[in-house]
KEVEX-937034 format. One record per residue (C-alpha): residue number from 1; residue in one letter; x, y, z. Coordinates in steps of 0.05 Angstrom, whole numbers, plus 5000, padded with zeros to 4 digits. Layout:
<recs>
+-----+------+------+------+------+
| pos | code |   c1 |   c2 |   c3 |
+-----+------+------+------+------+
| NUM |    A |    X |    Y |    Z |
...
+-----+------+------+------+------+
</recs>
This chain:
<recs>
+-----+------+------+------+------+
| pos | code |   c1 |   c2 |   c3 |
+-----+------+------+------+------+
|   1 |    X | 6610 | 1823 | 3975 |
|   2 |    X | 6589 | 1895 | 3966 |
|   3 |    X | 6549 | 1917 | 3906 |
|   4 |    X | 6562 | 1988 | 3884 |
|   5 |    X | 6496 | 2022 | 3869 |
|   6 |    X | 6523 | 2063 | 3812 |
|   7 |    X | 6491 | 2025 | 3755 |
|   8 |    X | 6495 | 2061 | 3689 |
|   9 |    X | 6438 | 2111 | 3681 |
|  10 |    X | 6421 | 2105 | 3755 |
|  11 |    X | 6411 | 2167 | 3797 |
|  12 |    X | 6426 | 2125 | 3858 |
|  13 |    X | 6355 | 2132 | 3885 |
|  14 |    X | 6319 | 2073 | 3916 |
|  15 |    X | 6245 | 2072 | 3931 |
|  16 |    X | 6217 | 2048 | 3998 |
|  17 |    X | 6192 | 1981 | 3971 |
|  18 |    X | 6262 | 1964 | 3945 |
|  19 |    X | 6294 | 1985 | 4011 |
|  20 |    X | 6247 | 1940 | 4049 |
|  21 |    X | 6260 | 1882 | 4000 |
|  22 |    X | 6336 | 1887 | 4009 |
|  23 |    X | 6332 | 1893 | 4085 |
|  24 |    X | 6286 | 1832 | 4089 |
|  25 |    X | 6338 | 1793 | 4050 |
|  26 |    X | 6390 | 1812 | 4103 |
|  27 |    X | 6426 | 1863 | 4059 |
|  28 |    X | 6457 | 1926 | 4087 |
|  29 |    X | 6450 | 1995 | 4055 |
|  30 |    X | 6496 | 2054 | 4057 |
|  31 |    X | 6463 | 2119 | 4035 |
|  32 |    X | 6471 | 2194 | 4035 |
|  33 |    X | 6418 | 2241 | 4061 |
|  34 |    X | 6429 | 2315 | 4067 |
|  35 |    X | 6503 | 2307 | 4051 |
|  36 |    X | 6514 | 2257 | 4108 |
|  37 |    X | 6530 | 2183 | 4101 |
|  38 |    X | 6485 | 2134 | 4139 |
|  39 |    X | 6485 | 2058 | 4145 |
|  40 |    X | 6427 | 2011 | 4155 |
|  41 |    X | 6458 | 1947 | 4180 |
|  42 |    X | 6432 | 1877 | 4188 |
|  43 |    X | 6459 | 1848 | 4253 |
|  44 |    X | 6421 | 1785 | 4234 |
|  45 |    X | 6364 | 1773 | 4185 |
|  46 |    X | 6318 | 1794 | 4241 |
|  47 |    X | 6353 | 1855 | 4271 |
|  48 |    X | 6369 | 1921 | 4237 |
|  49 |    X | 6401 | 1985 | 4262 |
|  50 |    X | 6411 | 2055 | 4232 |
|  51 |    X | 6480 | 2088 | 4241 |
|  52 |    X | 6513 | 2154 | 4227 |
|  53 |    X | 6587 | 2137 | 4230 |
|  54 |    X | 6593 | 2102 | 4298 |
|  55 |    X | 6530 | 2132 | 4329 |
|  56 |    X | 6467 | 2089 | 4331 |
|  57 |    X | 6405 | 2127 | 4312 |
|  58 |    X | 6341 | 2103 | 4345 |
|  59 |    X | 6326 | 2033 | 4368 |
|  60 |    X | 6344 | 1970 | 4331 |
|  61 |    X | 6283 | 1939 | 4298 |
|  62 |    X | 6266 | 1867 | 4281 |
|  63 |    X | 6208 | 1872 | 4232 |
|  64 |    X | 6224 | 1909 | 4167 |
|  65 |    X | 6160 | 1947 | 4152 |
|  66 |    X | 6141 | 2016 | 4130 |
|  67 |    X | 6113 | 2027 | 4200 |
|  68 |    X | 6180 | 2011 | 4234 |
|  69 |    X | 6219 | 2053 | 4183 |
|  70 |    X | 6171 | 2110 | 4199 |
|  71 |    X | 6196 | 2108 | 4271 |
|  72 |    X | 6269 | 2122 | 4253 |
|  73 |    X | 6285 | 2195 | 4242 |
|  74 |    X | 6342 | 2234 | 4211 |
|  75 |    X | 6339 | 2309 | 4221 |
|  76 |    X | 6265 | 2306 | 4236 |
|  77 |    X | 6245 | 2263 | 4176 |
|  78 |    X | 6230 | 2188 | 4178 |
|  79 |    X | 6270 | 2138 | 4138 |
|  80 |    X | 6205 | 2116 | 4105 |
|  81 |    X | 6191 | 2187 | 4081 |
|  82 |    X | 6263 | 2199 | 4059 |
|  83 |    X | 6261 | 2138 | 4014 |
|  84 |    X | 6189 | 2151 | 3991 |
|  85 |    X | 6210 | 2221 | 3970 |
|  86 |    X | 6272 | 2197 | 3933 |
|  87 |    X | 6316 | 2239 | 3979 |
|  88 |    X | 6368 | 2185 | 3996 |
|  89 |    X | 6426 | 2170 | 3949 |
|  90 |    X | 6447 | 2098 | 3957 |
|  91 |    X | 6522 | 2088 | 3953 |
|  92 |    X | 6531 | 2014 | 3970 |
|  93 |    X | 6489 | 1952 | 3980 |
|  94 |    X | 6525 | 1899 | 4021 |
+-----+------+------+------+------+
</recs>
């Protein structure tokens, strides 16, 4: 079941700690960055992949840590820094 991340009074921003928490729970996150929709999936509780539409970005990773999220880049900026800086707008949490 998908949870829409449009809670009243929410600006749809998610910090890095919350992102890590959801991914460790096996959740999947759809988010916008720089006007483009991305998807962090959870192939299993231990494997995650970043997608832009049907294109995989970077390597799948198994350990959800700031270090591993720092190795995935969108337009020259790491996922860790995008979420730290509040630059991602979360649209859906699956």
